[in-house]
C-alpha beads as a LAMMPS data file, in Angstrom:
LAMMPS data file: protein, C-alpha beads

284 atoms
283 bonds

1 atom types
1 bond types

-500.0 500.0 xlo xhi
-500.0 500.0 ylo yhi
-500.0 500.0 zlo zhi

Masses

1 110.0

Atoms # bond

1 1 1 -461.439 143.637 -303.181
2 1 1 -458.753 141.055 -303.951
3 1 1 -459.628 137.358 -304.372
4 1 1 -457.597 136.567 -301.258
5 1 1 -459.600 139.053 -299.192
6 1 1 -462.893 137.661 -300.553
7 1 1 -461.873 134.103 -299.690
8 1 1 -460.941 135.200 -296.172
9 1 1 -464.290 136.917 -295.687
10 1 1 -466.169 133.891 -297.031
11 1 1 -464.834 131.689 -294.236
12 1 1 -465.415 134.326 -291.546
13 1 1 -468.959 133.138 -290.611
14 1 1 -467.725 129.559 -290.211
15 1 1 -464.759 130.737 -288.164
16 1 1 -467.055 132.693 -285.864
17 1 1 -469.336 129.668 -285.392
18 1 1 -466.331 127.449 -284.676
19 1 1 -464.923 129.891 -282.136
20 1 1 -468.242 130.489 -280.354
21 1 1 -469.474 126.908 -280.179
22 1 1 -466.156 125.060 -279.899
23 1 1 -463.335 127.383 -278.925
24 1 1 -465.057 129.223 -276.087
25 1 1 -466.468 126.071 -274.397
26 1 1 -463.024 124.448 -274.542
27 1 1 -461.479 127.596 -273.099
28 1 1 -464.006 127.531 -270.246
29 1 1 -463.175 123.885 -269.518
30 1 1 -459.467 124.710 -269.524
31 1 1 -459.950 127.635 -267.129
32 1 1 -462.139 125.508 -264.846
33 1 1 -459.460 122.816 -264.735
34 1 1 -457.102 125.389 -263.208
35 1 1 -459.498 126.352 -260.398
36 1 1 -459.396 124.982 -256.875
37 1 1 -462.206 123.325 -254.917
38 1 1 -461.990 122.489 -251.247
39 1 1 -465.284 120.633 -251.076
40 1 1 -467.255 123.741 -250.164
41 1 1 -466.157 126.591 -252.374
42 1 1 -464.698 127.096 -255.843
43 1 1 -461.834 129.549 -256.114
44 1 1 -460.394 131.007 -259.287
45 1 1 -456.872 130.569 -257.944
46 1 1 -455.118 129.188 -260.969
47 1 1 -453.138 126.081 -260.110
48 1 1 -451.900 122.908 -261.760
49 1 1 -452.852 120.832 -258.737
50 1 1 -455.757 119.180 -260.569
51 1 1 -453.489 118.052 -263.400
52 1 1 -450.866 116.854 -260.917
53 1 1 -453.534 114.831 -259.111
54 1 1 -454.704 113.312 -262.401
55 1 1 -451.212 112.382 -263.592
56 1 1 -450.061 111.062 -260.223
57 1 1 -453.061 108.788 -259.686
58 1 1 -452.624 105.145 -260.660
59 1 1 -456.403 104.940 -261.019
60 1 1 -456.267 107.516 -263.818
61 1 1 -453.792 105.449 -265.795
62 1 1 -455.857 102.295 -265.260
63 1 1 -459.062 103.855 -266.572
64 1 1 -457.218 105.425 -269.506
65 1 1 -455.741 102.020 -270.323
66 1 1 -459.191 100.473 -270.046
67 1 1 -460.670 103.151 -272.321
68 1 1 -457.943 102.678 -274.924
69 1 1 -458.424 98.909 -274.738
70 1 1 -462.149 99.262 -275.457
71 1 1 -461.393 101.654 -278.324
72 1 1 -458.732 99.380 -279.853
73 1 1 -460.813 96.195 -279.704
74 1 1 -463.925 97.931 -281.025
75 1 1 -461.916 99.568 -283.809
76 1 1 -460.389 96.242 -284.895
77 1 1 -463.718 94.397 -284.979
78 1 1 -465.631 97.190 -286.718
79 1 1 -462.810 97.557 -289.258
80 1 1 -463.007 93.873 -290.206
81 1 1 -466.802 93.938 -290.409
82 1 1 -466.919 97.299 -292.183
83 1 1 -464.303 96.336 -294.765
84 1 1 -465.905 92.944 -295.406
85 1 1 -469.425 94.337 -295.823
86 1 1 -468.253 97.201 -298.022
87 1 1 -466.132 94.905 -300.195
88 1 1 -469.065 92.561 -300.722
89 1 1 -471.504 95.358 -301.560
90 1 1 -469.183 97.141 -303.973
91 1 1 -467.494 94.252 -305.807
92 1 1 -469.888 91.308 -305.523
93 1 1 -473.328 92.921 -305.815
94 1 1 -473.634 93.928 -309.448
95 1 1 -477.203 95.203 -309.397
96 1 1 -477.193 98.854 -308.289
97 1 1 -480.717 98.710 -306.825
98 1 1 -479.882 95.586 -304.824
99 1 1 -476.649 97.224 -303.690
100 1 1 -478.574 100.243 -302.401
101 1 1 -481.184 98.024 -300.715
102 1 1 -478.516 95.981 -298.929
103 1 1 -476.724 99.143 -297.866
104 1 1 -479.954 100.589 -296.478
105 1 1 -480.516 97.293 -294.703
106 1 1 -477.356 98.000 -292.719
107 1 1 -478.909 101.254 -291.525
108 1 1 -482.165 99.720 -290.225
109 1 1 -480.890 99.351 -286.624
110 1 1 -480.168 103.094 -286.635
111 1 1 -483.840 103.834 -287.190
112 1 1 -484.383 103.194 -283.490
113 1 1 -482.974 104.858 -280.401
114 1 1 -479.400 104.106 -279.390
115 1 1 -480.606 103.404 -275.855
116 1 1 -483.164 100.882 -277.105
117 1 1 -480.571 99.073 -279.191
118 1 1 -478.258 98.910 -276.210
119 1 1 -480.860 97.800 -273.662
120 1 1 -482.177 95.110 -276.028
121 1 1 -478.979 93.125 -275.469
122 1 1 -479.785 92.637 -271.778
123 1 1 -482.724 90.198 -272.178
124 1 1 -480.811 88.464 -274.973
125 1 1 -477.556 87.920 -273.048
126 1 1 -478.886 87.535 -269.490
127 1 1 -478.689 84.369 -267.385
128 1 1 -482.230 83.478 -268.396
129 1 1 -481.986 85.263 -271.724
130 1 1 -482.649 83.933 -275.195
131 1 1 -479.047 82.978 -275.987
132 1 1 -478.437 81.022 -272.778
133 1 1 -481.833 79.351 -273.037
134 1 1 -481.154 78.151 -276.585
135 1 1 -477.713 76.805 -275.667
136 1 1 -479.135 74.938 -272.666
137 1 1 -481.991 73.476 -274.700
138 1 1 -479.496 72.261 -277.291
139 1 1 -477.478 70.654 -274.516
140 1 1 -474.354 72.645 -275.298
141 1 1 -474.097 74.028 -271.756
142 1 1 -475.439 72.922 -268.392
143 1 1 -475.415 76.261 -266.601
144 1 1 -475.943 79.786 -267.976
145 1 1 -472.845 81.623 -269.179
146 1 1 -472.077 84.478 -266.788
147 1 1 -469.599 86.194 -269.106
148 1 1 -472.220 87.247 -271.631
149 1 1 -473.731 90.104 -269.638
150 1 1 -472.304 92.749 -267.288
151 1 1 -468.807 92.103 -268.566
152 1 1 -466.225 93.434 -271.017
153 1 1 -467.722 91.117 -273.629
154 1 1 -471.109 92.834 -273.327
155 1 1 -469.497 96.274 -273.558
156 1 1 -467.504 95.415 -276.691
157 1 1 -470.476 93.696 -278.316
158 1 1 -472.661 96.744 -277.728
159 1 1 -470.008 99.120 -279.056
160 1 1 -469.643 97.034 -282.212
161 1 1 -473.411 96.964 -282.669
162 1 1 -473.720 100.718 -282.205
163 1 1 -470.730 101.955 -284.167
164 1 1 -470.111 99.508 -287.036
165 1 1 -472.131 101.615 -289.465
166 1 1 -469.760 104.532 -288.841
167 1 1 -467.029 102.308 -290.279
168 1 1 -469.080 100.848 -293.123
169 1 1 -470.256 104.150 -294.640
170 1 1 -466.861 105.828 -295.287
171 1 1 -465.220 102.587 -296.460
172 1 1 -468.141 101.855 -298.780
173 1 1 -467.913 105.387 -300.158
174 1 1 -464.159 105.057 -300.750
175 1 1 -464.481 101.655 -302.433
176 1 1 -467.327 102.834 -304.662
177 1 1 -464.981 105.482 -306.103
178 1 1 -462.353 102.966 -307.176
179 1 1 -462.010 103.007 -310.962
180 1 1 -462.795 99.555 -312.330
181 1 1 -460.300 100.196 -315.128
182 1 1 -457.503 100.056 -312.543
183 1 1 -458.618 96.591 -311.479
184 1 1 -458.955 95.486 -315.103
185 1 1 -455.451 96.765 -315.810
186 1 1 -454.097 94.804 -312.860
187 1 1 -455.833 91.658 -314.134
188 1 1 -454.409 92.191 -317.616
189 1 1 -450.957 92.564 -316.076
190 1 1 -451.342 89.115 -314.492
191 1 1 -452.093 90.143 -310.920
192 1 1 -453.848 87.590 -308.749
193 1 1 -456.992 88.355 -306.755
194 1 1 -454.938 88.568 -303.562
195 1 1 -452.477 90.984 -305.167
196 1 1 -455.320 93.174 -306.443
197 1 1 -456.870 93.176 -302.989
198 1 1 -453.653 94.066 -301.142
199 1 1 -452.066 96.390 -303.712
200 1 1 -455.091 98.108 -305.228
201 1 1 -458.260 97.881 -303.156
202 1 1 -456.779 98.343 -299.695
203 1 1 -454.568 101.354 -300.629
204 1 1 -457.419 103.035 -302.502
205 1 1 -459.769 102.469 -299.544
206 1 1 -457.460 104.019 -296.961
207 1 1 -459.402 107.308 -296.872
208 1 1 -462.544 105.469 -295.824
209 1 1 -460.600 103.429 -293.292
210 1 1 -459.087 106.584 -291.808
211 1 1 -462.427 108.402 -291.546
212 1 1 -464.173 105.344 -290.123
213 1 1 -461.378 104.879 -287.599
214 1 1 -461.708 108.491 -286.460
215 1 1 -465.469 108.117 -286.033
216 1 1 -465.284 104.844 -284.094
217 1 1 -462.348 105.763 -281.858
218 1 1 -463.744 109.158 -280.877
219 1 1 -467.217 107.721 -280.214
220 1 1 -465.839 104.983 -277.944
221 1 1 -463.455 107.329 -276.144
222 1 1 -466.290 109.777 -275.453
223 1 1 -468.849 107.250 -274.185
224 1 1 -469.746 106.374 -270.621
225 1 1 -473.354 105.188 -270.762
226 1 1 -472.645 101.880 -272.517
227 1 1 -469.873 101.000 -270.085
228 1 1 -471.962 101.879 -267.054
229 1 1 -475.000 99.848 -268.157
230 1 1 -473.484 96.873 -269.988
231 1 1 -470.676 96.271 -267.484
232 1 1 -473.067 96.504 -264.553
233 1 1 -470.856 99.166 -263.001
234 1 1 -467.891 96.760 -262.890
235 1 1 -465.802 98.683 -265.429
236 1 1 -464.865 102.328 -265.727
237 1 1 -463.651 104.636 -268.466
238 1 1 -462.341 108.180 -268.493
239 1 1 -465.733 109.716 -269.209
240 1 1 -467.472 107.629 -266.538
241 1 1 -464.843 108.793 -264.040
242 1 1 -465.510 112.371 -265.138
243 1 1 -469.230 111.747 -264.630
244 1 1 -468.557 110.562 -261.074
245 1 1 -466.550 113.729 -260.369
246 1 1 -469.344 115.867 -261.794
247 1 1 -471.944 114.057 -259.668
248 1 1 -469.827 114.858 -256.610
249 1 1 -469.421 118.476 -257.841
250 1 1 -465.658 118.125 -258.284
251 1 1 -465.820 120.127 -261.487
252 1 1 -462.141 121.218 -261.655
253 1 1 -460.931 117.615 -261.440
254 1 1 -463.448 116.543 -264.074
255 1 1 -462.320 119.415 -266.303
256 1 1 -458.671 118.386 -265.905
257 1 1 -459.520 114.824 -266.962
258 1 1 -461.540 116.219 -269.879
259 1 1 -458.570 118.233 -271.113
260 1 1 -456.313 115.194 -270.851
261 1 1 -458.840 113.121 -272.765
262 1 1 -459.075 115.780 -275.482
263 1 1 -455.296 115.776 -275.854
264 1 1 -455.206 111.970 -276.138
265 1 1 -458.017 111.867 -278.701
266 1 1 -456.487 114.690 -280.742
267 1 1 -453.147 112.868 -280.718
268 1 1 -454.824 109.699 -281.994
269 1 1 -456.687 111.603 -284.727
270 1 1 -453.487 113.431 -285.692
271 1 1 -451.658 110.102 -285.965
272 1 1 -454.370 108.734 -288.266
273 1 1 -454.324 111.871 -290.427
274 1 1 -450.544 111.745 -290.577
275 1 1 -450.695 108.219 -291.972
276 1 1 -453.484 109.094 -294.434
277 1 1 -453.760 112.586 -295.906
278 1 1 -457.571 112.595 -295.957
279 1 1 -457.874 116.075 -297.424
280 1 1 -455.590 115.273 -300.337
281 1 1 -457.362 111.976 -300.969
282 1 1 -460.822 113.558 -300.936
283 1 1 -459.670 116.282 -303.318
284 1 1 -458.853 113.730 -306.023

Bonds

1 1 1 2
2 1 2 3
3 1 3 4
4 1 4 5
5 1 5 6
6 1 6 7
7 1 7 8
8 1 8 9
9 1 9 10
10 1 10 11
11 1 11 12
12 1 12 13
13 1 13 14
14 1 14 15
15 1 15 16
16 1 16 17
17 1 17 18
18 1 18 19
19 1 19 20
20 1 20 21
21 1 21 22
22 1 22 23
23 1 23 24
24 1 24 25
25 1 25 26
26 1 26 27
27 1 27 28
28 1 28 29
29 1 29 30
30 1 30 31
31 1 31 32
32 1 32 33
33 1 33 34
34 1 34 35
35 1 35 36
36 1 36 37
37 1 37 38
38 1 38 39
39 1 39 40
40 1 40 41
41 1 41 42
42 1 42 43
43 1 43 44
44 1 44 45
45 1 45 46
46 1 46 47
47 1 47 48
48 1 48 49
49 1 49 50
50 1 50 51
51 1 51 52
52 1 52 53
53 1 53 54
54 1 54 55
55 1 55 56
56 1 56 57
57 1 57 58
58 1 58 59
59 1 59 60
60 1 60 61
61 1 61 62
62 1 62 63
63 1 63 64
64 1 64 65
65 1 65 66
66 1 66 67
67 1 67 68
68 1 68 69
69 1 69 70
70 1 70 71
71 1 71 72
72 1 72 73
73 1 73 74
74 1 74 75
75 1 75 76
76 1 76 77
77 1 77 78
78 1 78 79
79 1 79 80
80 1 80 81
81 1 81 82
82 1 82 83
83 1 83 84
84 1 84 85
85 1 85 86
86 1 86 87
87 1 87 88
88 1 88 89
89 1 89 90
90 1 90 91
91 1 91 92
92 1 92 93
93 1 93 94
94 1 94 95
95 1 95 96
96 1 96 97
97 1 97 98
98 1 98 99
99 1 99 100
100 1 100 101
101 1 101 102
102 1 102 103
103 1 103 104
104 1 104 105
105 1 105 106
106 1 106 107
107 1 107 108
108 1 108 109
109 1 109 110
110 1 110 111
111 1 111 112
112 1 112 113
113 1 113 114
114 1 114 115
115 1 115 116
116 1 116 117
117 1 117 118
118 1 118 119
119 1 119 120
120 1 120 121
121 1 121 122
122 1 122 123
123 1 123 124
124 1 124 125
125 1 125 126
126 1 126 127
127 1 127 128
128 1 128 129
129 1 129 130
130 1 130 131
131 1 131 132
132 1 132 133
133 1 133 134
134 1 134 135
135 1 135 136
136 1 136 137
137 1 137 138
138 1 138 139
139 1 139 140
140 1 140 141
141 1 141 142
142 1 142 143
143 1 143 144
144 1 144 145
145 1 145 146
146 1 146 147
147 1 147 148
148 1 148 149
149 1 149 150
150 1 150 151
151 1 151 152
152 1 152 153
153 1 153 154
154 1 154 155
155 1 155 156
156 1 156 157
157 1 157 158
158 1 158 159
159 1 159 160
160 1 160 161
161 1 161 162
162 1 162 163
163 1 163 164
164 1 164 165
165 1 165 166
166 1 166 167
167 1 167 168
168 1 168 169
169 1 169 170
170 1 170 171
171 1 171 172
172 1 172 173
173 1 173 174
174 1 174 175
175 1 175 176
176 1 176 177
177 1 177 178
178 1 178 179
179 1 179 180
180 1 180 181
181 1 181 182
182 1 182 183
183 1 183 184
184 1 184 185
185 1 185 186
186 1 186 187
187 1 187 188
188 1 188 189
189 1 189 190
190 1 190 191
191 1 191 192
192 1 192 193
193 1 193 194
194 1 194 195
195 1 195 196
196 1 196 197
197 1 197 198
198 1 198 199
199 1 199 200
200 1 200 201
201 1 201 202
202 1 202 203
203 1 203 204
204 1 204 205
205 1 205 206
206 1 206 207
207 1 207 208
208 1 208 209
209 1 209 210
210 1 210 211
211 1 211 212
212 1 212 213
213 1 213 214
214 1 214 215
215 1 215 216
216 1 216 217
217 1 217 218
218 1 218 219
219 1 219 220
220 1 220 221
221 1 221 222
222 1 222 223
223 1 223 224
224 1 224 225
225 1 225 226
226 1 226 227
227 1 227 228
228 1 228 229
229 1 229 230
230 1 230 231
231 1 231 232
232 1 232 233
233 1 233 234
234 1 234 235
235 1 235 236
236 1 236 237
237 1 237 238
238 1 238 239
239 1 239 240
240 1 240 241
241 1 241 242
242 1 242 243
243 1 243 244
244 1 244 245
245 1 245 246
246 1 246 247
247 1 247 248
248 1 248 249
249 1 249 250
250 1 250 251
251 1 251 252
252 1 252 253
253 1 253 254
254 1 254 255
255 1 255 256
256 1 256 257
257 1 257 258
258 1 258 259
259 1 259 260
260 1 260 261
261 1 261 262
262 1 262 263
263 1 263 264
264 1 264 265
265 1 265 266
266 1 266 267
267 1 267 268
268 1 268 269
269 1 269 270
270 1 270 271
271 1 271 272
272 1 272 273
273 1 273 274
274 1 274 275
275 1 275 276
276 1 276 277
277 1 277 278
278 1 278 279
279 1 279 280
280 1 280 281
281 1 281 282
282 1 282 283
283 1 283 284
């Protein structure tokens, strides 16, 4: 048996798993999106009517815009926090044990349920919550701030709280692999701290930034529970709209929106991977 044949057979089990657990479900969703439903009966009469309805609806474009807005804002905030935390841990904490302890400290919130971490913001941000009470006692405000809860602010804050670690871990891993000799060489060549940061650290951390961006963007784009709870039902995303269709048993329409969402997310991931060749970077 040739080496090429052996390598092909070695990936066969993984290919089968990928096809069975990913390919077939996606194929079923695609086929369902082409079915018709008249409110009483599903018919396997293949049609593009569901996709036409999705593309022609102004509501669809509004919720897609809203979803992308949540993803963009969350990505920007988590990127700043993730890069700052990782930079501090890697380049300012010299003691390895302390570095590990501080990194593990970032993971403590993930030791509890995601739902618990999300719900815990409600008594903190509510009209009579801790934050409003403290501000009123300090005399900074006279009436409770309404914008803190059941608003876009609450949704973004919860997303940042839930998903920041997914940005910290890959960036931290990328920064930890930076050869200190490169930085020393830049210093010897007369580079300033800002030049080292912009010309050495940021370029060599791009793999972590790309992976973290993929994690955060896909998690936000695929969420509906946070938006439904933290916005008080006042905001909607693509997945929450799909959930409404599913609750009303409009499965073909929900499947059509799911396929459109998959295409959008894949396009975003492809754009990130086109900017940063993650596979080539990881192979170094």
